[in-house]
C-alpha positions as CSV (number, residue, x, y, z in Angstrom):
1,M,-26.9,1.6,22.5
2,M,-25.4,1.9,19.0
3,G,-22.5,4.2,18.5
4,D,-22.1,6.5,15.5
5,R,-18.9,4.9,14.4
6,S,-19.1,3.3,11.0
7,E,-16.6,0.8,9.8
8,W,-15.6,-0.1,6.3
9,R,-16.5,-3.6,5.2
10,D,-15.0,-5.3,2.2
11,T,-17.9,-6.4,0.0
12,S,-15.8,-7.1,-3.1
13,S,-15.6,-10.5,-4.7
14,G,-11.9,-10.2,-5.4
15,A,-9.2,-12.2,-3.7
16,P,-7.0,-10.4,-1.2
17,R,-3.7,-9.1,-2.5
18,T,-0.9,-11.5,-2.2
19,T,2.7,-11.5,-3.4
20,A,3.7,-10.5,-6.9
21,S,4.9,-14.0,-7.7
22,T,1.5,-15.5,-7.2
23,T,-0.6,-12.8,-8.7
24,G,1.3,-11.8,-11.8
25,F,2.2,-8.3,-10.6
26,T,5.1,-6.7,-12.3
27,P,8.0,-5.6,-10.1
28,K,6.9,-2.0,-10.4
29,Q,3.3,-2.9,-9.3
30,A,4.7,-5.0,-6.4
31,K,7.0,-2.2,-5.3
32,F,4.1,0.3,-5.4
33,G,2.0,-2.1,-3.3
34,A,4.8,-2.3,-0.8
35,F,4.8,1.5,-0.7
36,L,1.1,1.7,-0.1
37,D,1.1,-1.0,2.6
38,H,3.9,0.8,4.4
39,S,2.4,4.2,4.1
40,Q,-1.0,3.2,5.4
41,G,0.4,1.4,8.4
42,C,3.2,3.7,9.4
43,P,2.5,6.2,12.1
44,D,5.2,8.5,10.8
45,C,3.8,8.8,7.3
46,D,1.0,11.2,6.4
47,F,-0.3,9.4,3.3
48,G,0.2,11.7,0.3
49,N,1.8,14.5,2.2
50,R,4.7,13.3,4.3
51,R,6.9,10.2,4.1
52,C,9.2,8.6,6.6
53,D,12.7,7.5,5.5
54,V,11.5,4.0,4.8
55,A,8.6,5.1,2.6
56,Q,10.9,7.5,0.8
57,E,13.4,4.7,0.1
58,I,10.6,2.4,-1.2
59,W,9.3,5.3,-3.4
60,E,12.7,6.0,-4.9
61,E,13.1,2.3,-5.7
62,W,9.7,2.3,-7.3
63,R,10.6,5.3,-9.4
64,A,13.9,3.7,-10.5
65,L,12.1,0.6,-11.9
66,P,11.3,0.6,-15.7
67,Q,7.8,1.0,-16.8
């Protein structure tokens, strides 16, 4: 019997995200990526609404970087 649960499947042709040094990301882009990675995997973060202390620290570091 099939369930009603659907799962996202990556159908893009792009390569997976790697470190900034190998993809050409700027430090600001790399820091934002670190923030997203943390926020999406942290059980204490409510993405977009609440941040844990670690996420807040990453966010402040991101804000402090030059454009």
